[in-house]
DOKOLGU-926350 format. One record per residue (C-alpha): x, y, z. Coordinates in nm, 4 decimals. Layout:
       c1       c2       c3
        X        Y        Z
...
***
This chain:
       c1       c2       c3
   1.6765  -0.2487   1.1841
   1.9031  -0.1688   1.4785
   1.8960  -0.3258   1.8247
   1.7076  -0.0170   1.9454
   1.4193  -0.1187   1.7205
   1.3270  -0.4529   1.8660
   1.1039  -0.5802   2.1412
   0.7392  -0.6850   2.1635
   0.5884  -0.3510   2.0602
   0.8063  -0.3201   1.7504
   0.7356  -0.6835   1.6613
   0.3627  -0.6164   1.6974
   0.3557  -0.3125   1.4660
   0.6078  -0.4398   1.2084
   0.3506  -0.6289   0.9942
   0.1360  -0.3144   0.9732
   0.4316  -0.0926   0.8834
   0.5469  -0.3434   0.6215
   0.1963  -0.3748   0.4755
   0.1688  -0.0023   0.4174
   0.5226   0.0282   0.2834
   0.6500   0.2338   0.5737
   0.9959   0.2367   0.7241
   1.0727   0.1933   1.0942
   1.3405   0.4278   1.2272
   1.4695   0.5244   1.5722
   1.2504   0.7948   1.7265
   1.5439   1.0376   1.7584
   1.5792   1.0298   1.3768
   1.2141   1.1193   1.3180
   1.1373   1.4107   1.0922
   0.8320   1.6354   1.1051
   0.6275   1.4059   0.8781
   0.7173   1.0842   1.0623
   0.4881   0.9245   1.3188
   0.6505   0.8600   1.6568
   0.5030   0.5678   1.8514
   0.5301   0.5412   2.2283
   0.5102   0.2309   2.4454
   0.4639   0.2482   2.8210
   0.5378   0.6208   2.8243
   0.8561   0.6160   2.6160
   0.9130   0.6863   2.2475
   1.0130   0.3516   2.0988
   0.9798   0.3811   1.7261
   0.9140   0.6246   1.4461
   0.7416   0.5298   1.1247
   0.8292   0.7011   0.8007
   0.5234   0.6787   0.5808
   0.5652   0.6308   0.2061
   0.4626   0.8885  -0.0507
   0.1146   0.8163  -0.1861
   0.2417   0.7141  -0.5298
   0.4913   0.4769  -0.3664
   0.2076   0.3333  -0.1573
   0.0140   0.2403  -0.4696
   0.3190   0.0658  -0.6160
   0.3662  -0.1159  -0.2848
   0.0003  -0.2242  -0.2765
   0.0194  -0.3526  -0.6339
   0.3385  -0.5472  -0.5578
   0.1753  -0.6994  -0.2491
  -0.1302  -0.8021  -0.4525
   0.0974  -0.9640  -0.7085
   0.2799  -1.1576  -0.4353
  -0.0525  -1.2651  -0.2839
  -0.1841  -1.3842  -0.6207
   0.1448  -1.5607  -0.6972
   0.1716  -1.4259  -1.0487
   0.1731  -1.1000  -1.2427
  -0.1554  -0.9135  -1.2144
  -0.1654  -0.8859  -1.5935
  -0.2008  -1.2672  -1.6076
  -0.5240  -1.2688  -1.4050
  -0.8638  -1.3176  -1.5650
  -1.1081  -1.0312  -1.6166
  -1.3130  -1.1087  -1.3051
  -1.0028  -1.1076  -1.0823
  -0.8891  -0.7787  -1.2367
  -1.2318  -0.6266  -1.1699
  -1.2094  -0.7381  -0.8064
  -0.8657  -0.5783  -0.7760
  -0.9959  -0.2513  -0.9214
  -1.2887  -0.2587  -0.6763
  -1.0505  -0.3202  -0.3859
  -0.8125  -0.0448  -0.4979
  -1.0982   0.2005  -0.5382
  -1.2108   0.1292  -0.1803
  -0.8551   0.2062  -0.0666
  -0.8448   0.5387  -0.2532
  -0.5970   0.4302  -0.5194
  -0.7606   0.6411  -0.7859
  -0.7285   0.9608  -0.5854
  -0.3523   0.9402  -0.6401
  -0.2198   1.1270  -0.9408
  -0.1773   0.8833  -1.2300
  -0.3474   0.6125  -1.0223
  -0.5587   0.4872  -1.3125
  -0.2543   0.4724  -1.5398
  -0.0471   0.2914  -1.2773
  -0.3187   0.0332  -1.2123
  -0.3894  -0.0132  -1.5835
  -0.0219  -0.0802  -1.6484
   0.0001  -0.3322  -1.3630
  -0.3132  -0.5124  -1.4849
  -0.2026  -0.5089  -1.8479
  -0.5166  -0.3245  -1.9590
  -0.5938   0.0207  -2.0922
  -0.7023   0.3193  -1.8837
  -1.0363   0.2924  -2.0637
  -1.0770  -0.0635  -1.9325
  -1.0047   0.0477  -1.5750
  -1.2650   0.3249  -1.6123
  -1.5111   0.0667  -1.7463
  -1.4460  -0.1548  -1.4422
  -1.5053   0.1453  -1.2147
  -1.8235   0.2496  -1.3966
  -1.9547  -0.1083  -1.3976
  -1.9263  -0.1159  -1.0178
  -2.1094   0.2147  -0.9821
  -2.3847   0.0939  -1.2151
  -2.4505  -0.2329  -1.0276
***
């Protein structure tokens, strides 16, 4: 990040940008799909949002860091909670979302669908 991308506003939004897997860039480098943020009437920062598939990978990596071990090593209950959380975040609307999550959890697509159906049945 360059000197142009520092200050209290940038520091305040950085955790959010990092959490969603975005990239902070100078506002004059913003493209049509980037989000330009203003502070006190001046453009300060642009945020380049990740592609949806990249967002899912980023979310899974963050969950793995938070759990402190590979998601595939978690017990069934923890995996079900992760699937529930990912469903609430729209992870399964992404193309190949079920396959991506199943791979990260070390389970089959069928198992992920069972976790999803179990939640809808409760």
